[in-house]
C-alpha positions as CSV (number, residue, x, y, z in Angstrom):
1,M,241.2,277.2,-51.6
2,V,241.1,273.3,-51.2
3,A,243.2,273.6,-48.1
4,R,240.9,276.2,-46.8
5,S,237.7,274.4,-47.4
6,A,239.1,271.2,-45.7
7,V,240.1,273.4,-42.6
8,F,236.5,274.5,-42.6
9,L,234.7,271.3,-43.0
10,S,237.0,269.8,-40.1
11,A,236.1,272.5,-38.1
12,L,232.2,272.1,-38.9
13,L,232.8,268.2,-38.2
14,A,234.4,269.4,-34.7
15,Q,231.2,271.5,-33.9
16,C,228.7,268.8,-35.2
17,W,230.3,266.1,-33.1
18,T,229.8,268.1,-30.0
19,L,226.1,267.9,-30.2
20,Q,226.1,264.1,-30.0
21,A,222.3,263.7,-28.7
22,H,221.0,266.3,-31.3
23,L,219.5,264.9,-34.3
24,A,216.5,265.8,-36.8
25,V,215.0,264.7,-39.7
26,W,215.6,267.0,-43.1
27,T,213.3,267.4,-45.7
28,P,212.4,270.7,-47.9
29,A,208.9,270.1,-46.4
30,M,210.0,270.7,-43.0
31,Y,209.0,273.5,-40.7
32,G,212.2,275.3,-39.2
33,Q,214.7,274.8,-42.0
34,D,216.3,278.0,-41.3
35,R,216.7,278.6,-45.2
36,A,219.4,281.3,-45.0
37,N,221.9,279.3,-43.4
38,P,223.3,276.2,-45.1
39,N,225.1,274.9,-41.9
40,S,221.7,275.4,-39.8
41,N,221.5,273.0,-36.7
42,K,218.2,274.9,-35.5
43,A,215.9,272.1,-36.1
44,V,218.0,269.6,-33.8
45,Q,217.6,271.7,-30.5
46,P,216.3,269.4,-27.9
47,L,213.0,270.1,-26.3
48,Q,213.2,270.3,-22.4
49,D,211.7,272.4,-19.8
50,Y,210.0,274.6,-22.4
51,T,206.5,276.2,-22.2
52,F,204.0,274.8,-24.6
53,K,204.4,277.7,-26.9
54,E,208.2,277.1,-27.0
55,W,208.2,273.3,-27.8
56,W,205.1,273.0,-29.5
57,W,205.9,272.5,-33.3
58,H,209.6,272.9,-32.6
59,G,208.7,276.5,-31.8
60,S,208.8,276.8,-35.9
61,M,205.0,277.3,-36.6
62,D,205.9,280.6,-38.6
63,D,209.0,279.2,-40.4
64,K,207.0,277.2,-43.0
65,P,208.3,275.4,-45.7
66,D,207.6,276.6,-49.5
67,K,204.1,276.3,-50.7
68,N,204.6,273.4,-52.7
69,A,206.9,271.3,-50.7
70,V,205.2,268.1,-49.6
71,F,206.7,264.9,-48.6
72,H,205.1,261.9,-49.7
73,L,204.0,259.0,-48.0
74,P,203.2,255.8,-50.4
75,A,200.4,254.0,-48.6
76,G,201.5,250.4,-47.9
77,G,205.0,251.4,-49.0
78,K,208.4,253.0,-47.6
79,A,209.4,256.5,-47.2
80,D,213.2,257.4,-46.6
81,L,214.0,260.5,-44.3
82,E,217.6,261.8,-43.9
83,I,218.7,262.1,-40.2
84,A,221.5,264.4,-39.1
85,D,222.8,266.9,-36.7
86,N,223.4,269.8,-39.2
87,K,221.7,270.7,-42.6
88,A,225.3,270.5,-43.7
89,F,225.6,266.8,-43.8
90,T,222.2,266.2,-45.7
91,S,220.9,266.6,-49.4
92,M,219.7,270.0,-48.6
93,G,223.4,271.0,-47.4
94,A,226.9,271.6,-49.1
95,H,228.4,268.4,-47.9
96,G,225.4,266.1,-48.7
97,L,225.1,262.6,-47.4
98,F,228.1,260.4,-46.3
99,P,229.0,257.2,-48.3
100,N,226.6,254.1,-47.1
101,P,224.1,256.4,-45.5
102,R,221.8,253.2,-45.0
103,T,224.5,251.3,-43.0
104,A,224.6,251.5,-39.2
105,P,228.6,252.2,-38.3
106,V,230.5,249.2,-37.5
107,P,232.2,249.5,-35.0
108,W,229.7,252.0,-33.0
109,T,231.9,255.0,-33.0
110,N,232.2,258.2,-35.0
111,T,233.8,256.6,-38.1
112,D,235.6,258.0,-41.3
113,N,232.4,258.4,-42.9
114,G,231.3,260.8,-40.4
115,W,228.4,259.1,-39.0
116,G,228.5,257.3,-35.4
117,N,227.2,257.0,-31.9
118,M,225.7,260.5,-32.1
119,H,223.6,259.9,-29.1
120,A,224.3,256.4,-27.8
121,V,227.5,255.3,-26.0
122,H,226.6,251.9,-26.7
123,R,225.1,250.0,-29.6
124,Q,222.1,248.5,-27.4
125,D,221.4,252.0,-26.3
126,V,219.5,253.2,-29.5
127,A,216.1,253.9,-28.3
128,G,213.7,253.9,-31.2
129,C,212.0,256.8,-33.2
130,A,208.8,257.3,-34.8
131,L,206.5,259.2,-37.5
132,G,203.2,260.8,-36.5
133,I,200.3,262.3,-38.8
134,A,197.5,264.4,-38.1
135,Y,195.0,264.9,-40.7
136,K,194.8,268.8,-40.7
137,D,195.9,270.5,-43.7
138,K,197.0,273.8,-41.5
139,P,199.5,273.7,-38.7
140,E,197.6,276.2,-36.7
141,D,194.6,273.6,-36.6
142,V,196.7,270.8,-35.2
143,K,196.7,269.8,-31.4
144,P,199.0,267.5,-29.6
145,E,196.5,264.7,-29.4
146,D,195.7,264.9,-33.0
147,F,198.7,263.3,-34.0
148,V,198.6,259.2,-34.4
149,I,202.0,257.4,-34.4
150,F,201.9,255.4,-37.8
151,S,205.4,254.0,-38.1
152,V,208.1,253.2,-35.7
153,V,211.9,252.2,-36.2
154,H,213.3,250.5,-32.6
155,D,216.7,250.7,-34.0
156,C,216.7,254.4,-34.7
157,P,218.6,256.8,-35.0
158,A,221.4,254.7,-36.1
159,R,221.5,255.5,-40.1
160,Q,221.7,258.6,-42.1
161,L,219.2,257.5,-44.5
162,Q,216.4,255.7,-42.4
163,S,213.5,253.9,-44.1
164,F,210.0,254.0,-42.6
165,D,207.2,251.3,-43.3
166,I,203.9,253.3,-44.2
167,P,200.6,251.6,-43.5
168,D,197.7,252.0,-45.8
169,L,196.8,255.3,-44.6
170,P,193.7,257.4,-46.0
171,K,193.8,260.3,-48.2
172,C,194.9,263.6,-46.6
173,P,192.3,266.8,-46.7
174,N,193.0,269.1,-49.7
175,G,196.3,266.9,-50.6
176,K,198.1,267.8,-47.5
177,C,198.4,266.6,-43.7
178,Q,200.8,267.5,-41.1
179,C,203.4,265.0,-40.1
180,S,206.3,264.9,-37.6
181,W,209.3,263.1,-36.5
182,F,209.6,262.0,-32.9
183,W,212.4,260.7,-31.0
184,I,213.3,260.4,-27.2
185,H,216.7,258.7,-26.4
186,K,217.5,256.8,-23.2
187,S,218.5,258.5,-20.3
188,I,222.2,258.6,-21.0
189,G,224.6,260.9,-19.2
190,G,221.9,262.8,-17.3
191,T,220.0,264.1,-20.2
192,D,216.1,263.9,-20.4
193,Q,214.8,265.7,-23.7
194,M,212.5,264.9,-26.6
195,Y,212.9,265.9,-30.1
196,M,210.2,266.8,-32.8
197,T,210.5,267.7,-36.5
198,P,207.2,268.8,-38.2
199,F,206.7,268.6,-41.9
200,V,204.2,268.9,-44.5
201,C,203.1,265.5,-45.8
202,D,200.5,263.9,-48.1
203,V,199.2,260.2,-48.8
204,K,199.7,258.8,-52.1
205,N,198.1,255.5,-53.4
206,S,195.9,255.2,-50.6
207,T,193.4,252.2,-50.9
208,T,191.4,252.5,-47.6
209,T,188.4,254.5,-46.8
210,K,188.9,253.9,-43.1
211,K,189.5,256.7,-40.9
212,L,192.1,256.7,-38.0
213,G,191.1,255.8,-34.4
214,K,191.4,258.4,-31.6
215,P,194.8,258.0,-30.2
216,I,195.8,258.5,-26.9
217,P,198.9,258.2,-24.8
218,P,200.8,255.0,-24.6
219,V,201.8,253.1,-21.1
220,K,204.9,251.3,-19.9
221,C,203.8,247.7,-20.0
222,D,206.5,245.3,-20.4
223,T,205.8,243.9,-17.1
224,N,201.8,243.7,-17.3
225,K,200.7,243.4,-21.0
226,A,197.1,244.0,-19.9
227,K,198.3,247.7,-19.3
228,C,199.5,248.0,-23.0
229,I,197.6,250.6,-25.0
230,V,196.3,249.1,-28.4
231,G,194.9,250.8,-31.2
232,A,195.8,254.2,-32.2
233,K,198.7,255.9,-29.8
234,Q,199.7,259.6,-29.7
235,P,203.2,260.7,-29.7
236,M,204.9,261.0,-26.1
237,Y,205.3,264.4,-25.1
238,W,207.9,264.6,-22.3
239,K,210.0,267.1,-19.7
240,N,208.6,270.1,-20.5
241,K,206.9,272.6,-18.7
242,E,203.5,272.3,-20.0
243,G,201.8,269.9,-22.5
244,N,203.2,266.6,-21.2
245,N,201.3,263.4,-21.8
246,M,204.0,261.2,-20.1
247,F,204.9,261.7,-16.5
248,E,208.0,259.6,-16.3
249,P,210.4,260.9,-13.8
250,G,213.9,262.1,-14.9
251,H,216.2,259.4,-15.9
252,Y,213.4,256.9,-16.8
253,A,212.9,258.1,-20.2
254,P,209.7,256.6,-22.0
255,T,211.0,255.5,-25.6
256,Y,209.1,254.2,-28.9
257,S,209.8,250.7,-28.2
258,N,208.0,247.4,-27.4
259,A,208.2,248.6,-23.5
260,Y,205.2,251.0,-24.3
261,N,203.6,248.8,-27.1
262,Y,205.2,250.7,-29.9
263,K,205.6,247.7,-32.5
264,E,208.4,247.7,-35.1
265,G,207.1,249.0,-38.7
266,A,203.9,250.3,-39.7
267,Q,201.3,250.3,-36.8
268,N,198.5,248.7,-38.6
269,D,196.1,248.8,-35.6
270,I,195.6,252.5,-35.7
271,F,192.1,252.2,-37.4
272,Q,190.7,251.5,-33.8
273,N,190.4,254.0,-30.9
274,G,193.3,253.5,-28.3
275,H,192.5,251.5,-25.4
276,A,194.3,249.4,-22.7
277,A,194.8,245.6,-24.0
278,G,192.9,244.4,-20.8
279,S,189.7,246.6,-21.5
280,K,187.4,246.6,-24.5
281,K,186.6,250.3,-23.7
282,T,188.4,253.5,-25.0
283,T,190.6,254.8,-22.3
284,K,189.7,258.4,-22.0
285,K,191.6,259.6,-18.7
286,A,194.9,259.7,-20.5
287,T,193.5,262.0,-23.3
288,T,192.0,264.3,-20.6
289,T,195.1,264.6,-18.9
290,A,197.0,265.6,-22.1
291,T,194.6,268.3,-23.1
292,K,194.4,269.8,-19.6
293,T,198.2,270.2,-19.5
294,K,198.3,271.7,-23.1
295,S,196.3,274.7,-21.9
296,K,198.2,275.8,-18.8
């Protein structure tokens, strides 16, 4: 029995490592968790060249979590999320997390603890991931432009258990918001795709009465800071047939990084409307573009 289990685990590991660019966050509050399959990788499938209906909500609007499953966001604190390419290697699966899940592997390879360069050939290629929130208690009511990015980790995904800094977010309506993890990796090996893992969330211990500003898409501004979008920013929707708000060409992936003015950690400027740093007025053109492409 032990030998058979070892063979099964080895085969599963081999299968998982072939999905080197495919990752998701895992929580019982997520949509699309594929409950019946303990070895599911449904949630990690990349989003590329899809219609809006296919990619939005990772195509899992109808695969809802249990009624009382909610991921808690401590206002002004930190929240941990598990990142893996298969449910088996999370606390929701049979194998569970590997040792030292908070530590990035050294050297940067697929090491004995099973966690390595899952998407980046070189350590410096890690591109950044983000969390977004929409203040709607029903997923069907959420539109792409409703999400506001509230936390960013530049060195992500590099760990199985990733900590995110949470700003002092306002309370959720009826004790429930809609959140999502977002990630776009660098254009390595010719792959251009985005990732989205939606989940039910709630803000705990909020002390603010402020509302979030109106978000708009970011702009690449590493060579011109006046173009940087400050204030609330949308997630980046890219490389699908419709619904995009980012239009970088292939092999020039937009990333959750300083190049797009996504600062490390809690995004504490989200209480003001998104606007270009060189302008005092809210930028409306980008929001209009995103809305129009969604409705094709």
